[in-house]
Every structure is written in C-alpha cells, then in structure tokens.
N, C-alpha and C positions, 0 to 999 in steps of 0.2 A: 037482804035481811034488815029488819028494823033495829033501831037502837034502844029497844025496851030495857035490855039489861044494862044498868048503869055501870057495871063492872067491866063490860066489854065482851068481845066474842072469844069463844074457845077455838082458836085456830092454831095450827101447828105447822112449822116449816121455817125456811130461811129465805130472807130477802137480801139480795146482794146490792148493797147501797154503795154508790160512789159519793163519799162524803165531800161536801164543799169546804173550802178554806173559810176559816172564821168561826166554825162551829166546833164546840167540844163534842166528843164522842157521845156523851150522855145526852146532850141537847139534840143531836141527830137521832139518837135512839128514841127519845120522847116524841119527836115529830113523826117518825115512822109508826110508832105505837098508836098515836092518836089517829093518824091517817087510816090505818087498817082497823081501828077500834078493837085492838087486841087486849085481852085481859092481862096477859103476861108477855114480857119481852126482855131481851138482854142482847148484849153484843160481845164480840170476841176481838181481841187485839186492838186496844184503844189507840186512837190517833190524836196527836196534839191539834189544837185549833189551827195552827199554821199549816198542817198537813191535809192533803186531800187523798182520795183514792178508796180502795176497797175496805169497807167496814161491814162484815156480815152481821145482819140483824136476825136474832133467833126469836121466833114467836112460839108461845105456849110451851109444850113439852120439848120442843126442839132445843130449849135452853140447856137440856141435860147432855147434849152432845157438844156444846160449845168448847168445853175444856179439851176435847180430843182434837179439834181443829187448831186450837191455840198452839199445840205442840209442833205444828208444821212450819216449814221455812217461809220466808217472805222475800219479796223483791221490791226495790224502791228506785225511783228516779230522784236524784238530788242535785241541787245547784248550791254551790258554796262560794262565799265571798272570801277571798284570800286577803291577808293583811289586817284583818280586824277580828278581835275576840269580843264576844258578848257575855254577859253574866248568866244567860240562859242557854248559850250555845246556838241560839238562832236569832232571827231578826226581830223577834218580839221583845228581846231584852235590851239592855243598855250596853253600848260599846264601852268596854273597860280598858282596852289596849289597842293601839294602832302601831303596826310595824311595816317597814318597806317590803314590797313583794315584786316590784317592777323588774328586779334583776333575775328573777326566776325564768328559766326557759321551759318549753313544753316537755322536753325529755326528762328534766328533773321532776316536774310535777307528776308525770305519768309514773315514773319510778317510785316516787314517794307513795302515791295512791295505791298502786298495785302491790307494794310491799306488805300491805295489810291482808292480803289474800291468805286464807288458811285458818288455822286455829290460833286465836289471839286471846289476850286478857283485856277486859275492859273494866274500868271503874265507873259504876253507874253515876250519872250526873245528879247534883243536888236537886235540880228542877226535874224531878221524876215522881211517879206515884208510889215508889217503894216506901215502906213504912219503917220507922224507928220508934219503938215503944208505943205503937199504935198511931203514930202521927206521920202523915205523908211527908216525905222529904221536901217537896216543893213548898209546903207551909212553913217549914223551918227555914228554908232558904229565903222566903219573903220576909222573915224576921231578922235576917242577917246572920242566922245560925248555920254553921257548917259542921257536919259530923263526919267521922271517918267511915269510908265505905270500902268493903273488901272487893278486890278485883275478881271478876267472874269470867269463866271461859266461854267464848262464843266462837262461831265459825263463819268466816266470809267465804262462801263457796265460789263466788264469781265477782270480779270487779272490772267493769267495762268502762273505759275512758271514752267519753262522748264529745269532749271539746273543752277549750279554754279560750276565753276572750274577755279583755278588759277586767281582769281580776276575778272573773267568774269561772269556776270549775264545774263541769257537768259530768256526772257519773251515773251508772246503773249498778246497783249492788244487790246481789242475792245472798241472803244470810240466814243463820239459824235464829230460832226464837230467842228472845232475850237480848238481841243486839240493839244498841242505841246508835242510831245514825248520827245524831248530834255529837255524841262522843267520838264516833269514828271520824267525823269531819274535823273536830278539834284536834284529834291525834295526828291526822294528816297535816294540819296546819303547824303543829308543834314540830313534826319531822322536817317540814320545809323551813322552819325557823321564822315564820311570819304570822302564825295564827290563822284561824279561819272560823267561820260560823255558817250555819245553814240559812239560806234565803228562800229556798223552795224545796218542798218534800212531797212526794206523791207515791203512795203504795200502789204498785202496778201488778203485783202478784201475791197471792196468799194461798199457800198449799197448792192445789191444782187449779185454783181460780185465777183467771186473767181479768184485768180491769175492763176489757171489752165486753165481759158478761154482766157488768153491773148496770144499775140504773141511777140516774140523778134523782134527787127528791122531786124536782120539778116535773120529771117524766112520770113519776108515780102519781104525783098530785093531779096531773092531767087525766089520769085514768079513774079518778074517784067518782063513785056513783052510789046511789042508795042501796043497790044490791051487792056491791063490792065485787061483782063477778070479774071485771077486767083486772082489778087489783089482785085478786086471789090467784089469777092465772100466772102471776109473777112470783108466787111462793114456791120454792123448791122443797122437795121432800127431804127430810133430815138425812136419810141414808145416802143420798147423792153427794153429800158433803164429806163422806168418808170412803172415798174410792180405794184407799190403800188397805182397808180392813177387809179381811176375808168374810164372806157371808156364810152363815150356818143355818140350814133349814131344819126346824125341829118338828117332831111328830106332835099330834094333839096332846098326848100325855105329857111329853117333855115341855110343851108350851105352858100347860097348866102348872107344872112343877116350877118352872122358871118364874112365872108370874107370882107364885107364892114364896119366892125367895129361895127355892131349893136348887141344889146342884143337879146337873144332868150328865149322863155318860154318853160320849160320842166315840166313834171309831177313829177320829182324827187326832193326830199327835201334834205337839208343839206348843210352846208357851207364848201366847199372844192374845191381844184383844180381838174380838170378833163381833160382827154384826149379826144379830139374832132375828130370825123370821119364823113366824108360826106356820102351821100346816096350810094356811090360806095365803101365804107369802106376804103377810102383813108384818111390817117392821116392829119389833118389840123393844129394841134398844141394844145396849152394848153388854157383852159378856167377857169374862176373863177365862181363857182356856189354859188348863194346867198341862204339864208334860204327859200325864196319864190319860189325857183326852177328856177329863172332867171339865165341864163349863159351869162357872159360878156367875150369877147375875151381878152386874156392876152398875149400870145406869139404865133403868127400864122406863118405858113409856106407859106403864100400868100402875 
C-alpha cells in the first residue's frame, strides 16, 4: 500500500513489542506507529526507560480494548542492588544512602523477599506518573517537592528467589496491576535494614502473554517493505488479547441494535464483560452483561 494518505493507514490490531532499555514507552510507541504507518496507536502498561520487555502496542480501533488488558496481572524479572538507596528507586537516580549488607546471609534475604508475598500495601513512589492536581508526581519530584501519597493495596501472587551474588539479588515477581516493583525492592531493602534499588527490570509476562511471543523493534524493522505485508502479518486481532472474556455471538438484528448503542437480550445470565461478535463472526467490541442477560455496549469497534 502506498503512503498517499499523510495521516497514515487505517489498521487495527495489536503488536507485541519487546521494548528495549533506554526508550520511554511513548518513544517506543511512536517508533512502531511510524514503522507501520498507522493513523492511530496507543500502548498499555507503561515501562520506565530502565525496563525492557512486553509492551503491547494497540493500532487503530484496538486502542479501545487496551484498558481491559491493563487490568490483568504482570510478571517481572528484577535484579536489585542491596546496600544502596537511590532517589528514584532505580539505578537511573542518584545514590542517597549507603549501608552495610555484607553480613546478610542467603536465608535472611530469601525470608525478607518472600515475606511480601500476598496482599500488601504500597506507597506509590514520587518518581511515578501518578498525578496530583493534574501534575505528574515525577515532575514534582524533579523540583524537589514531595507530597503525601496514600498506601494502595496490591497483591504479590508469586515471589521466586533466583539467586544472590556480590550484593545483587535476583527475583521473579508475579503481581497484580498497580504494583510498583521499585517500591517492592525498596521495601525489601528496608526490611533487611540495608536499603536496595533496582538495577535491571524486565517484564516477562502480561496477562496471558509471555515475552517469548514478542518482537524486538529491530526484528519488525527488518520486515519493513512498501506493501507492509510482512509487517501486517505480525498484527494480532484485538479479540485474541482478551482470552478470559466470554464470547457472545449476536444475531443480525442484535448486531444492528448494539451498533446503534441499544441493549440486547440474551438467554445467558451473569454479570460480566463479554466479547461481542456479529452474525458473520466479526468482532464488534466489548459489552457489559447484566444479571438478567441484557447486554449493553461498552467499547465498540463501530
């Protein structure tokens, strides 16, 4: 396809990017958007420049399902340096405190790390995208301003100890959405009495996605061509990103009603979000089913 349309191509679907270290999530998004010459694009689950790993890129109308993927759990590989605290909680910041850690043995470290498994409370870090009065906290932090943050409940489903050598602790963490790994590492360091900060972070799992399913930008770049055919083969259908949602197939009449924003009656019960398909098995978007079987449109592709 030619590039006659200066606004880009109307393409829909998801590209599973393995973001490189050193790029912001938005920078990675813009590179993919330009490569695919997409008119519209967005991402789910921002990663810090320090972090690598799974960053789903949503093209076109697929951006409408991004919020539903955000609600799912994540998995991370993290390496932490014990004995040092930084102002950002990771190695991109300045070291603000150094404490002895050499006396710690492996069993103490494992015990401290695994003690955070389960439901815990976290205070979001100042270096985060959370906003206070419309201002991202990280911008306030850069001005030397610290504001009070309320502790938030998160869940650490699995904490796997991978090793400890020369002051570097390696873990694999499976957690709920909203979990800050930098804060988790800082809290482990506090429990050990020596402090800690993140030196490497990689998102290896996102909902049902494993990092082995992703593509490096360089891999995608190698597929670029004037007709976009090879690149487009890497785009996944939006509905495949929502395996945990039940699919509901509508009649022709019901499909028309849903497209016009009207509720439809089904014989299925239960309060939950569902994937909607028309009579030709084309994905229409997300609906909200009520207890009485009525489905209301929530996020549609029409």
